N, C-alpha and C positions, 0 to 999 in steps of 0.2 A: 377419442383419445383413450388409450389404455393406461392404467395406473400400475406402477411396479410396487406391489405391496411389500417387497422385501428391501427395497432401497431405503435407506435411513435419511439421506440428505443432510447428515450432521456436518460434514465438511463444507458443503455449499452454504448452509445456514450460517456457519461461523464466518465465512468470507463475507457474506452479505451483511452480517451484524457489524463487522469491523468497518466495512465500507460505508455503513449507514451514517457516519459522522461526516459533515461537510468538509472539514479540514483534512481528514484522512482521504476523503474522495479526491480533493484537489491535489494532495501530495501524490497519490497513486497515478492520477491522470497526467501530472507533470513528469513523473518518473517513467511513464510509458513512452514518452517521446525522447527522453535522454537521461543518462545517469547524472546525478547531482550530489554535491556534498551538503551537509546540514546548513552551512552558512548561506549558500545560494538559495536553498529552499526557504529559509526564514526571511531572507531579503525579498524574494519574489512574493511571498504571502503577506509581508508586513506584520509578522507575528513575533513575539519574543522567542529567543532561542530555546528556552526551557520548554515552552509549549510545543514547539515543533519536535524537539527531542523526545518528549513523552509520547507524541503520536507515532514518531518513527520507531520507538522501542516496541509499541504495541503491534504495529505492522510487521516488524521483524520477528517478534515472538510468535505471531500467528502464521509466519511462513509466507507472507505476501510479498515482502521485500527482502533483499539481502544486501549487506554492506561489504565492500571490498576495501581494505586498507591500502592507501597509496601514500606512504610516508606518514605524516601526521594527520592526514585527511582520510575520511571514510566516504567512499562514493556509493550511493544507494541506487538500486535498480529493482524493477518488478520481476519476480520470479514465478509467481503464481499464475498459471494459465487462465483459471476462471476469472481472476481479478482483471486480467488483460481483456478478456472477452467482454466483461461488463463495461469496462471503460470505453472500448471501441463501439459499443452499442448505444452509448448515450451521447 
């Protein structure tokens, strides 16, 4: 195996770091199967809305998920290809 000494792996390391939390990993795994709003996510996980919202904000800020507004609801989906590959490999 050859090593690419010029590749920094910064983006990849950031995605792995964010997905390293079990709640965020569950959220991304669920969102890989279908778009969901925050209420559906926190009901499925059995966690407080504030907790789920904090994790969604971090995932969104890191470019792993994206939210689309539909009236008063925001539906989230995974937009990061590396995150999708990680989820499908586990």
